N, C-alpha and C positions, 0 to 999 in steps of 0.2 A: 503493501498500499504505499503510495507517496504522500505520504502526510505532510512532507515542505512543499508542498501544492496547495494544502488546504487552508479554506478560509473558516470565520467563525460560524456561517452555517454548516459547511461540511462536514467540523467536528460534531456538530448537536445530530447531524442525520448517522452519524458511523458508530454502529453498532458496538465494537471495543471500546471506541470512547467514553459512551453512554457507560458501558456496565463498569469502566474504571472508577466515574465518576459517582453513581449509583450503589456500587456494590465491589469497593475497593478488597484485591487480595495481594497476594508478595508477587505474584506473578507478574499480574497489569502493571503494581506500583513499579515494581523493576523495569517493567519495558519502557514506562511513559517517561519515567523521571530519566530514565537513560536517554531517552530520545529527546528530551528536552535540554539535555544537559548538551547534546551534540547539535541543537537548533534554538540556540537562546533567541532568537527573533521571532520566536512562534510562542514565545513564555504571555505575551500580551492575549494573544488572540486565543490560548488553550483556558487563560484564566478568565477572559469573559464567556467563554464558551461555558464553562463551570459553573462561573458566577450565575448564567441564567437556569442553567439546571437546577441548580441549588437555590433557587429564588427564597422555596421555604425548606429548610433541612430538616431532616428527622435522625439523628443518631440514636435513637431510642433502640433499636434493633437492627439487622438485615434485611431489607426490602426482599420479599418474597418474588418467588419465580414468577407468579402468574400477574403480580404487579409491575414486577420490570418487563414481561411482556408486553403488557398494556401499554404502559409508556412508551416504548419503543413501537409498537402499531401506531398508537395516537400520532407521536412526532411525527413518523414517516408519511402519513395521512398526511400532517397537517404542511410537510414539507412537499409533498405533491401538488396540494390543493393551491399554493402558493407560487408553486413555479409554473402551473400551468396557465395557459394563453389564448384566448380564441382567437381560432386561424380567419384569414381574411388577405386581401390582397391589397394593403395599403402600402405604402412608399415606405421605403426603409426610413428611419428616424434620422435627423441630422446628427453629427457629432457631438454636438452639446444634449443633445435631447437624448442620444444615446448613454451618456453618462448619467443622465436624471434617470432615466429608466433603470439601470444597472444599480445604482444605489436603492432607488424605491423598490425593487425586487429584493434587495438584501434586507432592507427595513423590515417589509414585508412578511418575509421567510421568518425573519427573528421572530417578529413580533407573533406568527402564528405559534410558534415551536413555545414561544414564553407563555405565551395564552393557556396551551395545552396544558405544559409543565405546571402552570399556577393553579389550573385546574384540579390538577392530577393530586399534586401536593396538600393544596389546599384541603382535599377531601380527605386526604390520610392524615393531615394534621389534627382537622377536626376531632377524626377517629379515636387517633392516638391520644390526643393531647401533646403539651409542648414538649413531653418528655426532658431529659437530661441529658448531658455528654453521652453516658451509656447507662444502658436497663440494669447492665450488671453490675457496674461499679456504684449505678445509686443503690440496688441490694445490699453491695459490701457497706457501704456509708452508713445504713439505717441500723448494720448488724453490731452488737455489743463490739468494743475494742478491745482485741485481746488482753490487754493488761489489765483491763479492768474483770475479765473472768476468772474465778476461781479453779473451773474445770472446764475440760474441751466440753463444749456445746455443738450440737446440730440443730438448727434452725428448721422447722419446716415450713411449707407454705401457709398453712392455715392457723399461722401464729402458736404453733405449739414448738416447746425446745426441749428436746432429750437430751440429758446432762451424761456425759461419759467419763467417768470416774478415774480409769488406770491410766497410769503414766504415760502408757502407750497404746492409745485405743485404735480399734479398726472396724468399720463399717463394709458390709457389702450390699449394691441394690441388684436383687435378684429378678427385677422384671415385675412388671404389673402393677409398680409400685408400691412393694414390699423391700425392707430395707431389715439385714440383718445384722445385728450389734454382737461382733466377739464370738460369730460362731451359734449363738445361742438365742438371745433375743431377736424376735420378727416384730416391728413395726410397720404402721401405713403409712407410705409420705403424704397420704389424704390427697393433693393431688397431682396426678401422673405428669400432666401438662406442665406443672410449676416448676417453680426454681427452689433449692436449697441452698442453707448455708452453713458452711463448718468452720469453727472457730475456735482455735488452740491458742490456749495461754502460754504465757513462759513459763520453763522447763518442761512443757508436755509435747506431745507429737501424736503423730494422727495416719493409719494408714487407709484409704481409700478404695475401694473398687467399684469404679462408675459401670453404667448402662451398658454400653458397647464394649466392657474388657478391658478397657484401661485402666492402669493402677498407678495412684497417687500416694507419696509420701508428702505429706504437709508439717513442714515443721514447726517450732517454737514460734510464738507472737503473729501467727498468721491468720488470713481469714481467706477461704476458696468458694466461690459462689459457681454452682453448675445447675444444671438443670435435671431433673427426676430421669426422663428418656430424653435421649437427642434425637430430636424429627428433624425438617427441613436438609438444605444441602450441606451443612456443616457441623461440627461439633467445637461449641465455644465454652469455654470457663473465665471466670475472672479471678487473679490472685491478686492479694495484697499480700507480702512476705515471701517464703522459701518453699519451693515445693519441688521434689523431683516427679518426672513422668516418665512413665513407659505404656506409650500409646499404640493401642492396639489398630494394626493397619487398615485401611478403608481407602483403597485410592479416589472412591466416587465422594467421601465425605471427610474433608480435611480438618485436621482438630487445631482448632487457634486457642492459644493462651493470652488472653489480652491484660494488662496491668496498664498502672498509669502514665508508665513514660514509655512503653513500648510493647509491642505486639508480637507472637512468636508463633508461626502457621508450620504445620508437618501434616503428614499423611500418616506414617509410622515410625515409631524412633524413642530412643532415652534421652532424657536431657534435664537439666535442673534449671529453673527458674528463680531468681533473688530479686525482688521488687517491694521493698519495704517503704511505707507512707513515713514523707519526712527526708527520706536519705536523699542525698545527690546523684546515687549511682543506683543503674540498674543494671544485672546481665544474666547469661544464658552461659550454659556449659554444654557443650553436645558428647556426649557418651557414645552412640553410635546413630547410623543414619544420616537424614540430611535436615537441617529446619532453615528457616528463612526469616529474619529479621526486618520489623519495621521500626525504627526509632524516630524522635521528634515529629510524634504523627500527629501533632495538630495542626502542623503547617503544611502547605502545598507545593512549593519549591524546597523547603528545607528539609524534607523528609531523606532519611537515612536507610538504605534497604542493604542489607548484606548475607549471603547464605553462608553457613558456618558447615564445615566438615568434621569430622570425629577427631578428638583432642585439643578444640579448641574452644575459645572463651571470648566471649563480646561483652564489651563493658559499656555502659553508655554515661557520659557525663550530663547533667543537668545543665549544669552553670553554665559550662563550654560548647554544650548541642554538639559533642563530639563523640564519636562510636568507635571503639579501640579492640583489635581482633587479635589474639595470643597464642600462640600454643601452649596447653596445661597440662599438668598431670590431674585428669578427673577426677582420680582417687580423695584428692585433698579437699574437692569441692564438694563430694557427695557421700562423704563417711558418717556426717549426721544422721542419716537415715537408717544408719546401723546402731546409732546412739552412741557413737565417738567423734573425736576431732581427730585429725590425721594433720601432724604439721611436718612438713621438711624444709629447716631451715627456714621456718616463718618466722617474720618479724612477730616481736612482742606486741607491738603495736596494732596488728592483724589479729591477731589472738585474743587479746582483751575484747576489743572490738566485738570478734562474734560471740567470747561470753558474757558481756554485758547484754549483748540482744537477748541470747536464749535463754538468761536466769532473769532478765529484766531489773538487773541492778548495777550500779555505778562503781566500777574500779579505779580508784585514784592511785596514781603511783608518788610516794615522796620526792622520787628522785627522776623528772622525766627523763633524763638519759638512758634510763631503762627500758624504753620503747627502743631502742635502738636493737635491742640486742634477740639474737636468734633462740628458736626452740624445734627440737626435734623428739620427736614422740607421738603418742595416742594418749587423750585425754579423754576420759569415761565420761560421757555425758551424763549417765544416769546417776552418777555419785552428786550429792549437795554441791552448791558453789564454794563453799570453803573448804571441802576436801578435793576439789580443783585447783585450787588457788594454792592450796600447800604444798600440792605435787609442785606446781610451776615454781614456786618460792624456794625449795628444795633443792631446784637443779638451776636457777638463773639467780637465786638471792633478791628475789624481788623483797621490797620494802612497799606495803600496800594498806590500802583503806578501802573498806567494804560501805556501801549505802543506797539509799534509795535511789533508783533511777529517774531522770526528767524525760522530757519527750524526746531530747537529741542524746546520743551517746556522749562519752565521754572523749572516746577513742575513733572518731567517724572510721567508716571504710574506705579506703583510698579508691 
């Protein structure tokens, strides 16, 4: 397709462009962002075409396939109607008339498409309501903060809360809205078409088997929002905190992890995502398979898309709006799901930051120069924080104080 020859009306009539605007994913994001980098002269026309399509925007949730098809059909019908002209034997217009006629056709075309889009989106707006930046994110925000919860909580769609007392809880979705907890108790999800929220407080973890067979390990201080049953053309969840995913492969239904700062899309693979609210960095580590990342996702031309290969880590720095990719030892980043922190010549600054976040405690060193020391070994996260810190102090001669943690960690992760 010769997109470099397109004008605004051409973009409005192009199916692939419309799908990118109405239902973006990693594949079309990578294509269009790369194309725009190679054709900077087209940015204004692309931005104008997007503006017309997004006259009323509904980020509530992805638009259904049938609604997309209806929009495309209406847009093309409007375009055909605007382009049609009655036949006749009139003299060809003068050059000035031809120029005026050209601009009139362009305005008519864009106006017709805008009216169709306005009507469609207005109907969608009135039906759905104003919405929020993300429906799943809104559900997470409505749930209790992990640091305010004494026990792991499963929030069901019917305003019912199930308390999970074990330090490492487990639950599995059996289909038909039934949830098995710790291989014994079974509860009803109450609304098989709704969403559940899993809240894991500091010092605890949870293992979750989703409806599609995907397995998720949810770390301390995290919230995960997910549907009781995956329907539609994708499997989408929202994460505040940290989780390790083993995604069941389904080429027809990609799996998408949405976070506040970046999105991760896969078909079937194993990876870790860290995205705690209030922290300046979010990251993903790929164990096997392949994942696509979209960072700085709230902007059009500033979006950053990357593909990761196994043993790579991507770290998005919110303040600088930069995404860094590097090779890592993946075991160092996923050992938490087995209940320990594995360190290989790891700076104490990084270790203390992870312990502060896991136990929701503030660790203050009397001598800040000790932050630069390194530690190699295993720290048992099933132990109390005082036992873990005593082990560190024995091997590194740390002199520290423990206190209640505020919102921001004493040692923020780099």
